[in-house]
C-alpha positions as CSV (number, residue, x, y, z in Angstrom):
1,M,-26.7,0.8,-12.2
2,A,-23.6,1.2,-14.3
3,S,-23.5,4.1,-16.7
4,L,-21.2,5.4,-19.5
5,R,-20.8,8.5,-17.2
6,D,-19.0,6.2,-14.8
7,L,-16.3,5.9,-17.5
8,G,-16.0,9.6,-18.0
9,L,-18.6,10.5,-20.6
10,S,-20.9,13.5,-20.0
11,E,-24.7,13.1,-20.2
12,Y,-24.8,14.5,-23.7
13,E,-21.9,12.3,-24.9
14,A,-23.5,9.2,-23.5
15,R,-26.8,10.1,-25.1
16,A,-25.1,10.7,-28.5
17,Y,-23.2,7.4,-28.4
18,R,-26.2,5.3,-27.4
19,A,-28.3,7.0,-30.1
20,L,-25.7,6.2,-32.8
21,L,-25.8,2.5,-31.8
22,N,-29.5,2.6,-32.7
23,T,-29.4,4.8,-35.8
24,G,-26.4,3.5,-37.6
25,P,-24.6,6.0,-39.9
26,T,-26.3,9.4,-39.5
27,T,-25.7,13.1,-39.8
28,A,-25.3,15.5,-36.8
29,K,-28.7,17.0,-37.4
30,E,-30.4,13.6,-37.4
31,L,-28.4,12.5,-34.3
32,S,-29.4,15.7,-32.5
33,R,-33.1,14.7,-32.9
34,A,-32.5,11.0,-32.0
35,S,-30.4,11.7,-28.9
36,D,-32.2,14.9,-27.6
37,V,-28.8,16.7,-27.6
38,P,-29.5,20.3,-28.6
39,M,-28.3,21.2,-32.1
40,G,-26.2,24.0,-30.7
41,R,-24.2,21.3,-28.8
42,I,-24.2,18.4,-31.1
43,Y,-21.0,19.2,-33.0
44,D,-19.0,19.8,-29.8
45,V,-20.3,16.5,-28.4
46,L,-19.4,14.6,-31.6
47,N,-15.9,16.1,-31.6
48,S,-15.5,15.0,-28.0
49,I,-16.6,11.4,-28.5
50,E,-14.4,11.3,-31.7
51,Q,-11.5,12.2,-29.5
52,Y,-12.4,9.2,-27.2
53,N,-12.3,7.1,-30.4
54,L,-16.0,6.1,-29.9
55,V,-17.2,7.1,-33.3
56,R,-15.9,7.1,-36.9
57,S,-16.9,9.8,-39.4
58,Q,-17.3,9.7,-43.2
59,T,-15.9,13.0,-44.2
60,A,-16.4,12.4,-48.0
61,S,-20.2,12.5,-47.6
62,R,-22.1,15.8,-47.6
63,P,-23.4,16.3,-45.0
64,K,-20.8,14.5,-42.9
65,K,-22.0,11.2,-41.4
66,Y,-21.0,9.5,-38.2
67,V,-21.2,5.8,-37.0
68,A,-20.6,4.3,-33.6
69,V,-17.6,2.1,-32.8
70,E,-18.7,-1.4,-31.6
71,P,-19.6,-1.4,-27.9
72,A,-16.9,-3.9,-26.9
73,T,-14.2,-1.8,-28.5
74,A,-15.6,1.5,-27.2
75,L,-15.7,0.2,-23.6
76,D,-12.2,-1.1,-23.8
77,R,-11.0,2.3,-25.0
78,L,-12.8,4.1,-22.2
79,L,-11.4,1.6,-19.7
80,E,-7.8,2.2,-21.0
81,D,-8.3,5.9,-20.8
82,K,-9.4,5.6,-17.2
83,K,-6.5,3.3,-16.3
84,R,-4.1,5.8,-17.9
85,E,-5.7,8.7,-15.9
86,L,-5.3,6.7,-12.7
87,E,-1.7,5.9,-13.4
88,E,-1.0,9.6,-14.1
89,K,-2.8,10.5,-10.8
90,A,-0.8,8.0,-8.9
91,D,2.5,9.4,-10.3
92,Q,1.4,12.9,-9.3
93,Y,0.5,11.8,-5.8
94,E,3.9,10.0,-5.5
95,E,5.7,13.2,-6.5
96,I,3.6,15.2,-4.0
97,V,4.6,12.7,-1.2
98,D,8.2,12.9,-2.2
99,D,8.1,16.7,-2.1
100,L,6.3,16.8,1.3
101,S,8.7,14.2,2.7
102,E,11.6,16.6,2.1
103,E,9.6,19.6,3.3
104,L,8.1,18.2,6.5
105,D,10.6,17.6,9.3
106,A,10.1,14.8,11.8
107,A,9.7,15.6,15.4
108,G,12.9,16.2,17.4
109,P,14.4,13.7,19.9
110,V,12.0,12.6,22.6
111,E,12.9,14.3,25.9
112,E,10.0,13.2,28.0
113,Q,8.0,10.0,28.3
114,F,5.1,9.5,25.9
115,W,3.1,6.3,25.3
116,T,0.2,5.1,23.2
117,A,-1.5,1.8,22.7
118,A,-3.3,-0.3,20.1
119,V,-5.8,-3.0,21.0
120,G,-6.7,-5.9,18.7
121,P,-4.7,-7.8,16.1
122,D,-5.2,-5.4,13.2
123,E,-4.5,-2.3,15.2
124,T,-1.5,-3.9,16.7
125,I,0.0,-4.8,13.3
126,D,-0.8,-1.2,12.0
127,L,1.0,0.3,15.0
128,L,4.0,-2.0,14.5
129,L,4.4,-1.2,10.8
130,E,3.9,2.5,11.5
131,R,6.8,2.5,14.0
132,L,9.1,0.5,11.7
133,T,8.5,3.2,9.1
134,A,9.4,5.9,11.6
135,A,12.8,4.5,12.4
136,D,15.9,6.6,11.5
137,D,18.9,4.7,12.9
138,E,18.2,1.3,14.3
139,I,15.5,-1.3,14.6
140,I,15.8,-4.2,17.1
141,M,13.0,-6.8,16.8
142,V,12.5,-9.6,19.3
143,A,9.7,-12.0,18.5
144,A,8.5,-15.0,20.4
145,D,5.9,-17.6,19.4
146,P,3.3,-16.5,16.7
147,S,-0.1,-15.4,18.0
148,P,-3.0,-17.5,16.6
149,Q,-4.9,-14.3,16.2
150,V,-2.4,-13.0,13.7
151,D,-2.0,-14.1,10.1
152,I,1.8,-14.7,10.3
153,R,2.0,-15.1,6.5
154,T,0.7,-11.6,5.8
155,V,2.5,-10.0,8.8
156,G,5.8,-11.7,7.9
157,K,5.6,-10.3,4.3
158,D,4.5,-6.8,5.4
159,A,7.2,-6.6,8.2
160,L,9.9,-7.8,5.8
161,A,8.9,-5.2,3.3
162,H,9.0,-2.4,5.9
163,L,12.4,-3.7,7.1
164,E,13.7,-3.6,3.5
165,D,12.5,0.0,3.2
166,A,14.2,0.9,6.5
167,L,17.5,-0.6,5.3
168,E,17.3,1.5,2.1
169,R,17.0,4.5,4.4
170,G,20.2,3.5,6.2
171,V,18.6,2.0,9.2
172,S,20.4,-1.1,10.7
173,V,18.1,-4.0,11.6
174,D,18.7,-6.8,14.2
175,V,16.0,-9.5,14.6
176,L,16.0,-12.1,17.3
177,M,13.3,-14.8,17.0
178,S,12.3,-18.0,18.6
179,R,12.7,-21.1,16.5
180,D,9.0,-21.8,16.6
181,L,8.3,-18.4,14.9
182,V,10.9,-19.2,12.2
183,D,9.2,-22.5,11.4
184,A,5.8,-20.6,11.2
185,L,7.0,-18.1,8.6
186,P,6.0,-18.7,5.0
187,S,8.6,-20.0,2.5
188,T,8.4,-16.7,0.6
189,V,9.8,-14.8,3.6
190,G,12.7,-17.2,3.8
191,R,13.3,-17.0,0.1
192,R,13.3,-13.2,0.2
193,Y,15.6,-13.2,3.2
194,R,18.1,-15.4,1.4
195,Q,18.0,-13.5,-1.9
196,A,18.0,-9.9,-0.7
197,L,18.9,-9.6,2.9
198,Q,21.1,-12.4,4.2
199,S,24.3,-10.9,2.7
200,R,23.7,-7.3,4.0
201,A,26.1,-6.2,6.8
202,D,23.4,-4.0,8.3
203,F,20.8,-6.8,8.6
204,D,21.2,-9.7,11.1
205,V,18.8,-12.4,12.2
206,R,19.4,-14.8,15.0
207,T,17.4,-17.4,16.8
208,S,17.2,-18.4,20.5
209,D,15.2,-20.6,22.8
210,D,15.5,-17.8,25.4
211,V,12.9,-15.6,23.8
212,T,9.8,-15.2,25.9
213,G,8.3,-11.9,24.8
214,T,7.7,-9.8,21.6
215,F,8.9,-6.2,21.5
216,N,10.8,-3.8,19.3
217,I,13.4,-1.1,20.1
218,I,13.3,1.8,17.7
219,D,16.3,4.2,17.5
220,N,17.2,3.4,21.2
221,V,14.4,5.8,22.4
222,E,11.2,3.9,21.8
223,V,9.9,0.4,22.7
224,C,6.9,-1.3,21.2
225,I,5.8,-4.1,23.5
226,Q,3.2,-6.8,22.5
227,V,0.8,-7.4,25.3
228,P,-0.5,-10.9,25.7
229,N,-4.2,-11.6,26.3
230,P,-4.5,-12.2,30.1
231,L,-7.3,-14.7,29.5
232,S,-5.3,-16.7,26.9
233,S,-1.5,-16.5,27.0
234,G,-1.1,-17.6,23.4
235,E,-3.0,-14.7,22.0
236,A,-2.0,-11.1,21.4
237,F,-4.2,-8.5,23.2
238,G,-2.5,-5.4,21.9
239,M,0.7,-3.3,21.8
240,I,2.1,-0.5,23.9
241,D,4.4,2.0,22.2
242,L,6.5,3.8,24.8
243,K,8.9,6.6,24.0
244,D,11.4,6.8,26.9
245,P,15.2,6.8,26.2
246,E,15.9,5.6,29.7
247,F,13.5,2.7,29.6
248,A,14.7,1.8,26.0
249,A,18.3,1.7,27.3
250,D,17.2,-0.7,30.1
251,V,15.4,-3.0,27.6
252,H,18.5,-2.9,25.3
253,D,20.7,-4.0,28.1
254,E,18.5,-7.0,28.8
255,F,18.5,-7.8,25.1
256,L,22.2,-7.8,24.5
257,P,23.2,-11.0,26.4
258,R,20.4,-13.0,24.6
259,W,21.6,-11.6,21.3
260,E,25.2,-12.6,21.9
261,D,24.2,-16.1,22.9
262,A,21.8,-16.5,19.9
263,T,22.4,-18.6,16.8
264,P,22.7,-17.0,13.3
265,L,19.6,-17.8,11.3
266,S,19.7,-20.3,8.4
267,F,16.3,-20.9,6.7
């Protein structure tokens, strides 16, 4: 059950405000009795809820009297206070992340093979986006037909956002897609491509009919390979992420001829 305490009030503050709604204009002494807030605490409590702008006081009267602000107004004020606190917290966390990003060094170049895997559409997408975020120099994306298990509208937007972030970090991006995949992408992706990315020298998208698999080459040392479902070739089963410079070089060599023969994209 919802409570005023959920919006930041203490138990005594909530009691005092609720009691004021019932008593109307009243003194601190009368409010202490009505709310069961000890007399030794009532003035601190009233000062506190005054700071929340939940009560108004009549200072000209002796003794001083207090009246509750209407509930709708009071709740709006408490909500705005909470929103402001959350925004301040978010700003603090962003500053912490910025500081830690500078402090924490990424792992050095991979000198031995290491692989990991994700199984299932959600885990596959998470792994892909994670590896795009990790790129330092170059991203090559090769994408065949869309998987029916994957919401291409969401993935297309998320991938594009991660590619934009990578470009801002100085990472070059080449994307080779099948025409069927281009046709499946939402119009918002095409619009974003035309408005923000098409003119960039470090971002290039081409299409080809000779695209039979889906994989990504990260910084020429890492390859993320989408694994099709062996029981249904049109579905994605998972993704293997393999860090191996020699293997990445071999995949890159296979990619280059297809890239050179591909057609520049026009949405």
